[in-house]
TORPA-4810 file (N, C-alpha, C, O; in nm, 3 decimals):
<nodes>
NODE_1_2.046_-1.301_-0.899_1.904_-1.307_-0.880_1.822_-1.206_-0.962_1.861_-1.089_-0.962_M
NODE_2_1.724_-1.237_-1.023_1.640_-1.152_-1.097_1.494_-1.159_-1.064_1.448_-1.256_-1.003_K
NODE_3_1.422_-1.057_-1.103_1.277_-1.029_-1.095_1.225_-0.951_-1.206_1.297_-0.882_-1.278_T
NODE_4_1.091_-0.962_-1.219_1.021_-0.877_-1.316_0.963_-0.747_-1.260_0.890_-0.746_-1.162_R
NODE_5_1.000_-0.638_-1.328_0.952_-0.503_-1.283_0.883_-0.445_-1.409_0.935_-0.446_-1.520_I
NODE_6_0.756_-0.394_-1.378_0.691_-0.336_-1.499_0.732_-0.189_-1.526_0.723_-0.147_-1.641_S
NODE_7_0.775_-0.111_-1.427_0.812_0.023_-1.452_0.894_0.083_-1.330_0.874_0.045_-1.214_E
NODE_8_0.983_0.175_-1.362_1.060_0.241_-1.265_1.054_0.389_-1.306_1.093_0.422_-1.418_I
NODE_9_1.006_0.480_-1.219_0.997_0.621_-1.251_1.008_0.699_-1.130_0.997_0.646_-1.019_F
NODE_10_1.030_0.831_-1.145_1.038_0.926_-1.042_0.917_1.018_-1.044_0.886_1.076_-1.148_S
NODE_11_0.844_1.033_-0.924_0.726_1.111_-0.921_0.701_1.159_-0.781_0.782_1.138_-0.691_S
NODE_12_0.580_1.227_-0.762_0.539_1.264_-0.617_0.437_1.165_-0.568_0.336_1.136_-0.633_I
NODE_13_0.467_1.114_-0.446_0.370_1.028_-0.388_0.235_1.091_-0.370_0.220_1.193_-0.303_Q
NODE_14_0.130_1.026_-0.436_-0.006_1.091_-0.420_-0.092_1.027_-0.337_-0.211_1.056_-0.350_G
NODE_15_-0.059_0.938_-0.247_-0.143_0.852_-0.170_-0.089_0.854_-0.019_0.032_0.865_0.003_E
NODE_16_-0.175_0.843_0.076_-0.141_0.811_0.215_-0.062_0.919_0.285_-0.065_1.035_0.243_G
NODE_17_0.015_0.882_0.397_0.081_0.978_0.480_0.202_1.044_0.432_0.245_1.145_0.487_K
NODE_18_0.261_0.986_0.325_0.378_1.044_0.264_0.344_1.124_0.137_0.430_1.142_0.050_L
NODE_19_0.226_1.169_0.127_0.180_1.244_0.016_0.255_1.364_-0.010_0.277_1.436_0.087_I
NODE_20_0.297_1.400_-0.122_0.383_1.514_-0.151_0.528_1.484_-0.157_0.603_1.564_-0.213_G
NODE_21_0.573_1.375_-0.105_0.723_1.348_-0.110_0.761_1.293_-0.250_0.681_1.231_-0.320_T
NODE_22_0.885_1.319_-0.284_0.945_1.281_-0.409_0.994_1.144_-0.391_1.073_1.120_-0.300_R
NODE_23_0.953_1.050_-0.474_0.997_0.914_-0.459_1.036_0.844_-0.595_0.986_0.883_-0.701_Q
NODE_24_1.117_0.751_-0.590_1.139_0.669_-0.708_1.054_0.542_-0.687_1.073_0.470_-0.588_V
NODE_25_0.958_0.514_-0.784_0.872_0.413_-0.768_0.922_0.292_-0.854_0.954_0.300_-0.972_F
NODE_26_0.924_0.174_-0.776_0.969_0.047_-0.842_0.837_-0.045_-0.837_0.792_-0.091_-0.732_V
NODE_27_0.787_-0.063_-0.949_0.660_-0.135_-0.953_0.687_-0.286_-0.997_0.718_-0.318_-1.112_R
NODE_28_0.671_-0.370_-0.899_0.696_-0.516_-0.934_0.575_-0.579_-1.005_0.460_-0.540_-0.985_F
NODE_29_0.606_-0.680_-1.091_0.493_-0.751_-1.152_0.455_-0.873_-1.070_0.534_-0.938_-1.000_S
NODE_30_0.322_-0.897_-1.087_0.262_-1.010_-1.013_0.188_-0.963_-0.897_0.233_-0.876_-0.822_G
NODE_31_0.062_-1.026_-0.880_-0.019_-1.001_-0.760_-0.101_-1.124_-0.724_-0.153_-1.195_-0.810_C
NODE_32_-0.110_-1.146_-0.592_-0.182_-1.265_-0.543_-0.333_-1.231_-0.525_-0.406_-1.323_-0.488_N
NODE_33_-0.385_-1.110_-0.549_-0.518_-1.072_-0.533_-0.573_-1.012_-0.653_-0.496_-0.976_-0.742_L
NODE_34_-0.701_-0.998_-0.664_-0.771_-0.955_-0.794_-0.877_-0.860_-0.754_-0.995_-0.889_-0.769_N
NODE_35_-0.837_-0.740_-0.701_-0.931_-0.627_-0.661_-1.005_-0.569_-0.781_-0.947_-0.545_-0.887_C
NODE_36_-1.138_-0.545_-0.759_-1.215_-0.497_-0.867_-1.194_-0.350_-0.889_-1.251_-0.299_-0.985_N
NODE_37_-1.116_-0.277_-0.810_-1.088_-0.130_-0.833_-0.950_-0.114_-0.885_-0.912_-0.001_-0.915_Y
NODE_38_-0.865_-0.223_-0.901_-0.726_-0.212_-0.934_-0.704_-0.110_-1.050_-0.776_-0.115_-1.149_C
NODE_39_-0.601_-0.015_-1.037_-0.578_0.069_-1.145_-0.445_0.039_-1.216_-0.397_0.114_-1.302_D
NODE_40_-0.389_-0.075_-1.173_-0.271_-0.125_-1.244_-0.294_-0.276_-1.287_-0.211_-0.359_-1.248_T
NODE_41_-0.397_-0.314_-1.361_-0.436_-0.459_-1.371_-0.329_-0.532_-1.445_-0.311_-0.651_-1.418_P
NODE_42_-0.256_-0.472_-1.536_-0.147_-0.547_-1.613_-0.049_-0.606_-1.515_0.009_-0.710_-1.545_L
NODE_43_-0.027_-0.543_-1.395_0.070_-0.584_-1.311_0.035_-0.705_-1.230_0.117_-0.752_-1.151_N
NODE_44_-0.086_-0.759_-1.248_-0.123_-0.888_-1.183_-0.034_-1.008_-1.246_-0.006_-1.109_-1.182_R
NODE_45_0.004_-0.986_-1.373_0.066_-1.082_-1.447_0.212_-1.084_-1.406_0.286_-0.988_-1.428_D
NODE_46_0.258_-1.205_-1.340_0.401_-1.218_-1.307_0.495_-1.207_-1.419_0.611_-1.172_-1.397_P
NODE_47_0.452_-1.234_-1.539_0.551_-1.236_-1.655_0.541_-1.099_-1.730_0.593_-1.089_-1.841_D
NODE_48_0.476_-0.996_-1.673_0.465_-0.871_-1.735_0.584_-0.788_-1.699_0.628_-0.795_-1.584_Y
NODE_49_0.640_-0.712_-1.786_0.751_-0.626_-1.749_0.879_-0.673_-1.805_0.883_-0.749_-1.901_G
NODE_50_0.994_-0.624_-1.741_1.131_-0.648_-1.779_1.209_-0.710_-1.661_1.196_-0.672_-1.545_T
NODE_51_1.286_-0.802_-1.698_1.374_-0.857_-1.587_1.482_-0.776_-1.547_1.551_-0.722_-1.633_E
NODE_52_1.508_-0.758_-1.410_1.607_-0.679_-1.359_1.686_-0.770_-1.257_1.630_-0.852_-1.185_F
NODE_53_1.821_-0.747_-1.257_1.893_-0.811_-1.140_1.923_-0.695_-1.044_1.891_-0.579_-1.071_D
NODE_54_1.986_-0.730_-0.931_2.005_-0.632_-0.822_2.079_-0.507_-0.868_2.034_-0.394_-0.848_I
NODE_55_2.194_-0.532_-0.931_2.281_-0.419_-0.973_2.215_-0.329_-1.079_2.232_-0.207_-1.070_K
NODE_56_2.144_-0.379_-1.175_2.080_-0.310_-1.272_1.972_-0.220_-1.212_1.956_-0.104_-1.249_T
NODE_57_1.898_-0.278_-1.117_1.796_-0.190_-1.053_1.855_-0.087_-0.975_1.801_0.023_-0.975_L
NODE_58_1.966_-0.108_-0.903_2.039_-0.003_-0.834_2.085_0.116_-0.923_2.072_0.233_-0.888_Q
NODE_59_2.136_0.079_-1.031_2.178_0.182_-1.135_2.063_0.262_-1.186_2.070_0.384_-1.194_K
NODE_60_1.957_0.193_-1.219_1.843_0.273_-1.261_1.782_0.363_-1.159_1.739_0.474_-1.192_K
NODE_61_1.775_0.316_-1.022_1.728_0.404_-0.925_1.818_0.525_-0.905_1.774_0.639_-0.887_V
NODE_62_1.951_0.492_-0.910_2.053_0.606_-0.894_2.027_0.711_-0.995_2.029_0.829_-0.961_D
NODE_63_2.002_0.672_-1.125_1.982_0.766_-1.229_1.852_0.861_-1.218_1.837_0.966_-1.281_E
NODE_64_1.760_0.805_-1.127_1.637_0.877_-1.104_1.632_0.957_-0.977_1.536_1.033_-0.958_L
NODE_65_1.727_0.946_-0.890_1.737_1.020_-0.771_1.748_1.165_-0.796_1.837_1.202_-0.872_V
NODE_66_1.668_1.253_-0.741_1.676_1.400_-0.747_1.708_1.460_-0.620_1.701_1.394_-0.516_T
NODE_67_1.744_1.587_-0.621_1.776_1.647_-0.494_1.673_1.648_-0.386_1.706_1.657_-0.267_P
NODE_68_1.547_1.638_-0.426_1.443_1.637_-0.339_1.385_1.491_-0.297_1.279_1.475_-0.237_D
NODE_69_1.470_1.394_-0.335_1.446_1.251_-0.312_1.413_1.223_-0.163_1.483_1.267_-0.072_F
NODE_70_1.305_1.149_-0.144_1.272_1.120_-0.008_1.288_0.969_0.023_1.342_0.933_0.128_H
NODE_71_1.242_0.880_-0.071_1.245_0.737_-0.050_1.205_0.667_-0.176_1.156_0.729_-0.270_S
NODE_72_1.227_0.532_-0.178_1.190_0.448_-0.285_1.052_0.395_-0.238_1.034_0.360_-0.122_I
NODE_73_0.953_0.390_-0.337_0.829_0.323_-0.316_0.842_0.184_-0.378_0.871_0.173_-0.497_S
NODE_74_0.822_0.079_-0.301_0.824_-0.053_-0.345_0.685_-0.097_-0.369_0.624_-0.135_-0.269_L
NODE_75_0.625_-0.098_-0.478_0.490_-0.117_-0.511_0.461_-0.221_-0.621_0.555_-0.284_-0.669_T
NODE_76_0.339_-0.239_-0.659_0.314_-0.339_-0.762_0.169_-0.306_-0.820_0.123_-0.192_-0.828_G
NODE_77_0.105_-0.418_-0.857_0.128_-0.561_-0.814_0.139_-0.577_-0.665_0.105_-0.487_-0.588_G
NODE_78_0.186_-0.694_-0.623_0.220_-0.705_-0.486_0.368_-0.734_-0.464_0.412_-0.845_-0.494_E
NODE_79_0.448_-0.638_-0.413_0.593_-0.651_-0.409_0.642_-0.767_-0.318_0.751_-0.820_-0.339_P
NODE_80_0.555_-0.807_-0.214_0.605_-0.906_-0.127_0.610_-1.047_-0.194_0.657_-1.143_-0.135_L
NODE_81_0.558_-1.053_-0.321_0.581_-1.186_-0.394_0.727_-1.190_-0.443_0.771_-1.292_-0.496_M
NODE_82_0.805_-1.076_-0.424_0.956_-1.069_-0.460_1.028_-1.029_-0.325_1.128_-0.957_-0.328_Q
NODE_83_0.979_-1.073_-0.216_1.042_-1.022_-0.088_1.189_-1.077_-0.077_1.269_-1.009_-0.011_A
NODE_84_1.230_-1.185_-0.130_1.369_-1.227_-0.125_1.449_-1.141_-0.217_1.564_-1.117_-0.181_D
NODE_85_1.410_-1.093_-0.325_1.483_-1.007_-0.412_1.498_-0.871_-0.340_1.607_-0.815_-0.341_F
NODE_86_1.390_-0.817_-0.277_1.393_-0.696_-0.230_1.479_-0.690_-0.100_1.542_-0.589_-0.066_I
NODE_87_1.475_-0.801_-0.034_1.569_-0.818_0.095_1.721_-0.793_0.046_1.794_-0.707_0.095_K
NODE_88_1.757_-0.879_-0.055_1.898_-0.864_-0.097_1.928_-0.713_-0.149_2.031_-0.654_-0.117_I
NODE_89_1.838_-0.661_-0.222_1.854_-0.529_-0.289_1.869_-0.434_-0.174_1.967_-0.359_-0.180_F
NODE_90_1.789_-0.423_-0.068_1.804_-0.324_0.043_1.917_-0.353_0.129_1.973_-0.261_0.189_L
NODE_91_1.959_-0.482_0.142_2.075_-0.512_0.214_2.198_-0.456_0.155_2.288_-0.410_0.226_E
NODE_92_2.203_-0.457_0.020_2.320_-0.401_-0.049_2.317_-0.251_-0.078_2.421_-0.187_-0.091_E
NODE_93_2.196_-0.197_-0.088_2.180_-0.057_-0.122_2.067_-0.009_-0.029_1.949_-0.033_-0.055_Y
NODE_94_2.105_0.054_0.074_2.029_0.097_0.192_1.946_0.221_0.162_1.953_0.317_0.239_S
NODE_95_1.865_0.225_0.048_1.776_0.336_0.030_1.662_0.339_0.132_1.611_0.233_0.168_F
NODE_96_1.621_0.457_0.180_1.509_0.463_0.259_1.382_0.407_0.178_1.368_0.440_0.060_P
NODE_97_1.302_0.334_0.232_1.199_0.264_0.155_1.059_0.265_0.207_1.040_0.246_0.328_A
NODE_98_0.962_0.286_0.128_0.822_0.258_0.156_0.771_0.135_0.090_0.776_0.125_-0.033_L
NODE_99_0.721_0.035_0.170_0.650_-0.078_0.113_0.514_-0.060_0.105_0.445_-0.039_0.205_L
NODE_100_0.462_-0.066_-0.021_0.315_-0.056_-0.054_0.257_-0.198_-0.065_0.282_-0.261_-0.167_E
NODE_101_0.181_-0.252_0.029_0.144_-0.401_0.024_0.002_-0.421_0.055_-0.059_-0.331_0.112_T
NODE_102_-0.057_-0.529_0.023_-0.184_-0.568_0.054_-0.188_-0.639_0.188_-0.297_-0.666_0.237_N
NODE_103_-0.074_-0.671_0.251_-0.058_-0.727_0.375_-0.105_-0.881_0.389_-0.123_-0.933_0.499_G
NODE_104_-0.122_-0.941_0.282_-0.162_-1.085_0.273_-0.061_-1.188_0.301_-0.089_-1.307_0.312_S
NODE_105_0.062_-1.135_0.313_0.174_-1.237_0.321_0.267_-1.191_0.438_0.376_-1.138_0.420_L
NODE_106_0.209_-1.219_0.566_0.284_-1.182_0.681_0.416_-1.247_0.698_0.505_-1.185_0.757_P
NODE_107_0.438_-1.365_0.652_0.565_-1.435_0.655_0.675_-1.367_0.568_0.795_-1.371_0.596_G
NODE_108_0.623_-1.304_0.461_0.713_-1.221_0.366_0.750_-1.090_0.434_0.865_-1.047_0.427_E
NODE_109_0.652_-1.027_0.502_0.679_-0.903_0.560_0.792_-0.908_0.665_0.877_-0.820_0.680_I
NODE_110_0.781_-1.030_0.739_0.887_-1.056_0.837_1.019_-1.056_0.796_1.107_-1.028_0.877_A
NODE_111_1.046_-1.085_0.673_1.179_-1.092_0.604_1.235_-0.946_0.602_1.356_-0.925_0.613_K
NODE_112_1.140_-0.842_0.587_1.192_-0.712_0.553_1.186_-0.600_0.668_1.217_-0.483_0.647_L
NODE_113_1.146_-0.644_0.781_1.126_-0.549_0.881_1.243_-0.466_0.925_1.229_-0.354_0.974_V
NODE_114_1.358_-0.525_0.906_1.486_-0.457_0.942_1.537_-0.362_0.835_1.638_-0.293_0.852_E
NODE_115_1.463_-0.362_0.725_1.519_-0.296_0.597_1.428_-0.179_0.550_1.470_-0.092_0.474_L
NODE_116_1.301_-0.181_0.598_1.208_-0.088_0.538_1.175_0.023_0.649_1.179_-0.006_0.769_I
NODE_117_1.144_0.145_0.605_1.117_0.253_0.692_0.970_0.282_0.710_0.929_0.323_0.819_D
NODE_118_0.887_0.263_0.605_0.757_0.293_0.609_0.669_0.190_0.543_0.718_0.132_0.446_Y
NODE_119_0.545_0.159_0.581_0.462_0.071_0.515_0.324_0.124_0.496_0.267_0.178_0.591_V
NODE_120_0.266_0.113_0.376_0.129_0.146_0.351_0.061_0.014_0.329_0.085_-0.049_0.226_S
NODE_121_-0.023_-0.034_0.422_-0.088_-0.158_0.406_-0.229_-0.139_0.371_-0.304_-0.076_0.445_L
NODE_122_-0.271_-0.197_0.250_-0.396_-0.173_0.184_-0.499_-0.271_0.229_-0.507_-0.380_0.173_D
NODE_123_-0.578_-0.237_0.325_-0.686_-0.342_0.374_-0.796_-0.346_0.264_-0.844_-0.247_0.209_I
NODE_124_-0.829_-0.477_0.238_-0.927_-0.500_0.140_-1.073_-0.519_0.207_-1.085_-0.585_0.310_K
NODE_125_-1.173_-0.464_0.150_-1.318_-0.479_0.195_-1.374_-0.608_0.120_-1.320_-0.650_0.018_L
NODE_126_-1.476_-0.662_0.173_-1.542_-0.779_0.106_-1.585_-0.742_-0.033_-1.570_-0.820_-0.127_P
NODE_127_-1.636_-0.628_-0.046_-1.684_-0.575_-0.172_-1.582_-0.567_-0.292_-1.616_-0.553_-0.409_E
NODE_128_-1.452_-0.579_-0.246_-1.343_-0.562_-0.347_-1.324_-0.685_-0.416_-1.260_-0.688_-0.521_H
NODE_129_-1.380_-0.797_-0.360_-1.370_-0.940_-0.426_-1.231_-0.970_-0.457_-1.204_-1.028_-0.562_K
NODE_130_-1.138_-0.934_-0.370_-0.998_-0.956_-0.388_-0.945_-1.102_-0.373_-0.848_-1.147_-0.435_A
NODE_131_-1.021_-1.171_-0.286_-0.977_-1.303_-0.244_-1.103_-1.393_-0.214_-1.206_-1.343_-0.170_F
NODE_132_-1.092_-1.518_-0.238_-1.218_-1.606_-0.220_-1.273_-1.605_-0.075_-1.395_-1.615_-0.056_S
NODE_133_-1.183_-1.594_0.027_-1.221_-1.599_0.154_-1.173_-1.467_0.226_-1.058_-1.453_0.267_N
NODE_134_-1.274_-1.371_0.238_-1.224_-1.242_0.293_-1.186_-1.253_0.439_-1.093_-1.184_0.481_W
NODE_135_-1.255_-1.337_0.521_-1.213_-1.349_0.660_-1.062_-1.392_0.684_-0.988_-1.344_0.769_N
NODE_136_-1.029_-1.494_0.591_-0.890_-1.535_0.599_-0.799_-1.423_0.553_-0.693_-1.403_0.614_D
NODE_137_-0.833_-1.352_0.454_-0.745_-1.241_0.401_-0.732_-1.128_0.514_-0.624_-1.073_0.531_L
NODE_138_-0.833_-1.097_0.582_-0.841_-0.990_0.688_-0.749_-1.037_0.809_-0.673_-0.960_0.868_F
NODE_139_-0.763_-1.166_0.838_-0.677_-1.223_0.949_-0.538_-1.212_0.906_-0.459_-1.181_0.995_N
NODE_140_-0.492_-1.232_0.790_-0.363_-1.225_0.746_-0.316_-1.082_0.754_-0.203_-1.060_0.798_R
NODE_141_-0.396_-0.981_0.713_-0.368_-0.844_0.719_-0.342_-0.793_0.864_-0.253_-0.712_0.891_E
NODE_142_-0.431_-0.850_0.960_-0.422_-0.827_1.100_-0.268_-0.868_1.147_-0.195_-0.796_1.214_I
NODE_143_-0.239_-0.986_1.102_-0.115_-1.052_1.153_-0.001_-0.957_1.099_0.090_-0.923_1.174_E
NODE_144_-0.008_-0.916_0.969_0.097_-0.832_0.919_0.107_-0.693_0.990_0.216_-0.640_1.009_S
NODE_145_0.002_-0.642_1.025_0.001_-0.512_1.103_0.067_-0.537_1.239_0.147_-0.455_1.284_I
NODE_146_0.033_-0.649_1.305_0.092_-0.677_1.437_0.246_-0.686_1.427_0.317_-0.627_1.509_K
NODE_147_0.294_-0.757_1.332_0.442_-0.772_1.302_0.502_-0.626_1.292_0.601_-0.593_1.358_I
NODE_148_0.438_-0.541_1.207_0.499_-0.418_1.179_0.495_-0.324_1.304_0.591_-0.252_1.331_L
NODE_149_0.387_-0.326_1.374_0.379_-0.235_1.496_0.472_-0.293_1.599_0.541_-0.216_1.666_I
NODE_150_0.480_-0.419_1.617_0.576_-0.468_1.718_0.722_-0.434_1.678_0.805_-0.416_1.768_E
NODE_151_0.757_-0.424_1.548_0.885_-0.385_1.504_0.911_-0.245_1.499_1.021_-0.202_1.466_E
NODE_152_0.810_-0.165_1.532_0.826_-0.026_1.535_0.842_0.046_1.404_0.896_0.157_1.395_G
NODE_153_0.786_-0.029_1.293_0.785_0.039_1.158_0.677_0.142_1.146_0.565_0.119_1.191_I
NODE_154_0.707_0.261_1.085_0.617_0.362_1.063_0.508_0.305_0.959_0.531_0.292_0.839_N
NODE_155_0.393_0.275_1.021_0.297_0.205_0.932_0.160_0.275_0.935_0.121_0.329_1.039_T
NODE_156_0.089_0.276_0.827_-0.041_0.324_0.825_-0.127_0.225_0.734_-0.076_0.159_0.644_Y
NODE_157_-0.255_0.221_0.764_-0.353_0.141_0.681_-0.415_0.227_0.574_-0.446_0.344_0.598_C
NODE_158_-0.434_0.171_0.460_-0.517_0.238_0.355_-0.638_0.164_0.335_-0.632_0.042_0.348_K
NODE_159_-0.751_0.219_0.305_-0.870_0.156_0.275_-0.944_0.228_0.164_-0.996_0.338_0.183_L
NODE_160_-0.948_0.167_0.053_-1.019_0.226_-0.068_-1.172_0.198_-0.060_-1.220_0.084_-0.054_V
NODE_161_-1.244_0.314_-0.060_-1.393_0.309_-0.053_-1.451_0.363_-0.175_-1.397_0.447_-0.248_V
NODE_162_-1.572_0.305_-0.191_-1.659_0.346_-0.305_-1.782_0.411_-0.252_-1.810_0.405_-0.132_Q
NODE_163_-1.861_0.479_-0.348_-1.992_0.535_-0.286_-2.089_0.421_-0.233_-2.178_0.446_-0.151_P
NODE_164_-2.067_0.297_-0.283_-2.149_0.196_-0.247_-2.108_0.123_-0.103_-2.184_0.045_-0.045_S
NODE_165_-1.982_0.159_-0.054_-1.931_0.098_0.056_-2.034_0.131_0.171_-2.094_0.238_0.182_T
NODE_166_-2.045_0.024_0.256_-2.130_0.037_0.378_-2.043_0.097_0.493_-1.935_0.045_0.522_H
NODE_167_-2.088_0.200_0.555_-2.027_0.269_0.659_-1.995_0.169_0.778_-1.891_0.170_0.844_T
NODE_168_-2.095_0.087_0.794_-2.080_-0.009_0.920_-1.966_-0.111_0.889_-1.894_-0.155_0.979_E
NODE_169_-1.954_-0.144_0.762_-1.836_-0.241_0.729_-1.697_-0.174_0.765_-1.608_-0.240_0.820_T
NODE_170_-1.684_-0.052_0.735_-1.555_0.028_0.761_-1.546_0.030_0.909_-1.441_-0.005_0.963_V
NODE_171_-1.653_0.069_0.981_-1.650_0.081_1.132_-1.606_-0.053_1.194_-1.521_-0.055_1.283_S
NODE_172_-1.662_-0.162_1.149_-1.633_-0.282_1.202_-1.484_-0.321_1.182_-1.422_-0.369_1.277_S
NODE_173_-1.424_-0.300_1.062_-1.292_-0.322_1.035_-1.200_-0.244_1.135_-1.106_-0.297_1.194_I
NODE_174_-1.235_-0.119_1.148_-1.147_-0.031_1.237_-1.162_-0.083_1.380_-1.065_-0.088_1.456_A
NODE_175_-1.287_-0.121_1.416_-1.299_-0.180_1.553_-1.217_-0.307_1.576_-1.160_-0.324_1.684_A
NODE_176_-1.210_-0.391_1.480_-1.134_-0.515_1.499_-0.978_-0.484_1.509_-0.902_-0.542_1.587_R
NODE_177_-0.941_-0.383_1.419_-0.798_-0.347_1.432_-0.769_-0.291_1.572_-0.666_-0.326_1.628_I
NODE_178_-0.848_-0.213_1.626_-0.830_-0.149_1.759_-0.828_-0.262_1.863_-0.746_-0.261_1.955_K
NODE_179_-0.917_-0.357_1.849_-0.931_-0.460_1.953_-0.822_-0.573_1.954_-0.785_-0.631_2.056_D
NODE_180_-0.779_-0.594_1.837_-0.693_-0.708_1.813_-0.541_-0.672_1.797_-0.457_-0.762_1.796_E
NODE_181_-0.509_-0.549_1.784_-0.363_-0.506_1.769_-0.326_-0.423_1.881_-0.383_-0.315_1.900_I
NODE_182_-0.227_-0.469_1.964_-0.162_-0.383_2.068_-0.115_-0.251_2.007_-0.071_-0.246_1.892_P
NODE_183_-0.126_-0.145_2.084_-0.082_-0.018_2.039_-0.148_0.035_1.906_-0.090_0.116_1.834_Y
NODE_184_-0.262_-0.012_1.880_-0.329_0.043_1.753_-0.358_0.192_1.758_-0.391_0.254_1.657_A
NODE_185_-0.344_0.251_1.878_-0.359_0.400_1.883_-0.255_0.461_1.801_-0.276_0.572_1.751_S
NODE_186_-0.137_0.394_1.781_-0.039_0.457_1.689_-0.062_0.446_1.545_0.019_0.493_1.465_K
NODE_187_-0.172_0.383_1.508_-0.196_0.351_1.362_-0.300_0.442_1.310_-0.400_0.470_1.375_L
NODE_188_-0.273_0.491_1.181_-0.366_0.580_1.114_-0.428_0.501_0.998_-0.361_0.426_0.926_T
NODE_189_-0.562_0.522_0.982_-0.636_0.458_0.890_-0.658_0.577_0.774_-0.719_0.680_0.803_L
NODE_190_-0.608_0.555_0.652_-0.625_0.648_0.551_-0.739_0.592_0.463_-0.728_0.485_0.403_V
NODE_191_-0.845_0.669_0.457_-0.964_0.633_0.380_-0.936_0.700_0.240_-0.919_0.822_0.229_V
NODE_192_-0.933_0.618_0.142_-0.908_0.670_-0.001_-1.027_0.651_-0.093_-1.056_0.539_-0.136_Q
NODE_193_-1.096_0.761_-0.124_-1.204_0.749_-0.220_-1.161_0.699_-0.356_-1.068_0.753_-0.416_P
NODE_194_-1.229_0.594_-0.406_-1.188_0.540_-0.539_-1.201_0.646_-0.642_-1.292_0.728_-0.647_A
NODE_195_-1.100_0.636_-0.724_-1.102_0.727_-0.854_-1.176_0.671_-0.960_-1.193_0.549_-0.965_S
NODE_196_-1.227_0.760_-1.059_-1.219_0.903_-1.050_-1.319_0.962_-0.954_-1.415_0.899_-0.910_P
NODE_197_-1.291_1.084_-0.925_-1.374_1.152_-0.814_-1.516_1.191_-0.881_-1.610_1.230_-0.811_M
NODE_198_-1.524_1.178_-1.007_-1.655_1.182_-1.070_-1.763_1.084_-1.012_-1.883_1.110_-1.011_D
NODE_199_-1.709_0.972_-0.964_-1.792_0.872_-0.900_-1.861_0.924_-0.783_-1.968_0.874_-0.749_F
NODE_200_-1.802_1.029_-0.713_-1.862_1.073_-0.589_-1.944_1.202_-0.608_-1.980_1.265_-0.508_W
NODE_201_-1.973_1.242_-0.730_-2.056_1.360_-0.749_-2.196_1.348_-0.671_-2.281_1.263_-0.698_A
NODE_202_-2.210_1.446_-0.567_-2.334_1.439_-0.488_-2.330_1.340_-0.383_-2.432_1.319_-0.317_G
NODE_203_-2.222_1.277_-0.361_-2.215_1.158_-0.262_-2.100_1.176_-0.158_-2.071_1.087_-0.078_K
NODE_204_-2.039_1.296_-0.164_-1.924_1.317_-0.078_-1.951_1.304_0.074_-1.864_1.271_0.154_T
NODE_205_-2.082_1.333_0.107_-2.123_1.319_0.238_-2.097_1.185_0.308_-2.081_1.170_0.429_H
NODE_206_-2.094_1.083_0.208_-2.066_0.946_0.260_-1.920_0.937_0.315_-1.892_0.855_0.403_K
NODE_207_-1.833_1.018_0.266_-1.692_1.013_0.320_-1.696_1.073_0.461_-1.627_1.024_0.551_L
NODE_208_-1.772_1.173_0.479_-1.780_1.226_0.623_-1.836_1.119_0.719_-1.788_1.101_0.831_L
NODE_209_-1.939_1.048_0.671_-1.996_0.941_0.762_-1.899_0.825_0.780_-1.895_0.769_0.889_E
NODE_210_-1.823_0.785_0.684_-1.717_0.687_0.708_-1.611_0.723_0.793_-1.564_0.641_0.872_I
NODE_211_-1.565_0.851_0.782_-1.462_0.902_0.865_-1.511_0.918_1.019_-1.432_0.894_1.111_S
NODE_212_-1.635_0.957_1.040_-1.686_0.966_1.173_-1.688_0.835_1.233_-1.642_0.824_1.347_E
NODE_213_-1.742_0.719_1.165_-1.761_0.595_1.226_-1.617_0.532_1.259_-1.591_0.484_1.369_K
NODE_214_-1.530_0.537_1.158_-1.397_0.483_1.166_-1.318_0.554_1.279_-1.235_0.495_1.349_A
NODE_215_-1.351_0.690_1.294_-1.283_0.770_1.397_-1.323_0.728_1.533_-1.255_0.771_1.626_G
NODE_216_-1.418_0.656_1.558_-1.460_0.607_1.693_-1.348_0.509_1.742_-1.337_0.481_1.862_E
NODE_217_-1.269_0.459_1.651_-1.176_0.354_1.677_-1.023_0.381_1.665_-0.935_0.344_1.743_H
NODE_218_-1.008_0.460_1.540_-0.878_0.481_1.496_-0.854_0.632_1.456_-0.947_0.709_1.433_L
NODE_219_-0.728_0.666_1.449_-0.703_0.800_1.386_-0.735_0.786_1.245_-0.697_0.685_1.187_D
NODE_220_-0.808_0.884_1.173_-0.848_0.875_1.027_-0.808_0.996_0.955_-0.821_1.108_1.005_V
NODE_221_-0.758_0.974_0.834_-0.734_1.066_0.739_-0.810_1.033_0.603_-0.803_0.919_0.556_L
NODE_222_-0.874_1.123_0.547_-0.935_1.105_0.417_-0.855_1.177_0.296_-0.850_1.299_0.282_T
NODE_223_-0.799_1.093_0.220_-0.710_1.152_0.116_-0.733_1.086_-0.020_-0.717_0.964_-0.031_I
NODE_224_-0.769_1.160_-0.119_-0.783_1.111_-0.259_-0.657_1.086_-0.323_-0.553_1.120_-0.267_P
NODE_225_-0.656_1.026_-0.443_-0.525_1.005_-0.522_-0.478_1.137_-0.576_-0.514_1.169_-0.690_Q
NODE_226_-0.402_1.218_-0.505_-0.362_1.350_-0.553_-0.283_1.349_-0.684_-0.291_1.437_-0.769_V
NODE_227_-0.209_1.246_-0.692_-0.128_1.253_-0.820_-0.214_1.254_-0.949_-0.173_1.301_-1.055_H
NODE_228_-0.339_1.196_-0.932_-0.427_1.198_-1.049_-0.486_1.338_-1.076_-0.516_1.375_-1.189_K
NODE_229_-0.500_1.411_-0.970_-0.544_1.558_-0.990_-0.434_1.637_-1.058_-0.460_1.729_-1.136_F
NODE_230_-0.308_1.600_-1.027_-0.187_1.668_-1.071_-0.147_1.619_-1.213_-0.060_1.676_-1.278_L
NODE_231_-0.221_1.502_-1.262_-0.188_1.452_-1.391_-0.049_1.393_-1.394_0.021_1.402_-1.495_K
NODE_232_-0.008_1.330_-1.281_0.120_1.269_-1.267_0.107_1.117_-1.261_0.000_1.065_-1.228_L
NODE_233_0.215_1.044_-1.293_0.208_0.901_-1.281_0.197_0.855_-1.130_0.190_0.735_-1.103_R
</nodes>
């Protein structure tokens, strides 16, 4: 079995709750969404990158494991478009794994719940114009979160915001997550200001407003893309 991967590299995780950990990043090609803030647009193309089979990927990951290794980051693109490949890979090579996903494919998430340790689920805003029907997309993301929470997977939600983001939109999303997902109190919402931070000159007060409103419903962290400050991949 083979799949296309655009790059494999070792670096420091710069986003979310695992920030600062050393990971081997496996970036899968292909994405089913089209976000307007995407910082890896080439990876939307399922034909981009190089074909890997299971054993070749394992060998490459092993070459990149360092003494401070924490986990593999399965990212993209949208890695769940290759869920069957990932399932076989993790069944054969039980690396601790973080899945970075848009959460739009709950049926594919269900295939991996016994094999992954962490999930970063990137919730999309209507303004991201990621999908033709935002309500349908958000319902899928809610379903994915439910599956992960019920299975006890260490999960957090990530929400990329821009200076133009409406505070009430973020608040309503956080409220729906709290209302519709059992045990949502265990869930953290990571508010991630869109890069570059130059966008936020004179506007960082908006991040405080967003955090306060979302914090009425969920645990909130505000974390920028730290790897970009460090000039790392």
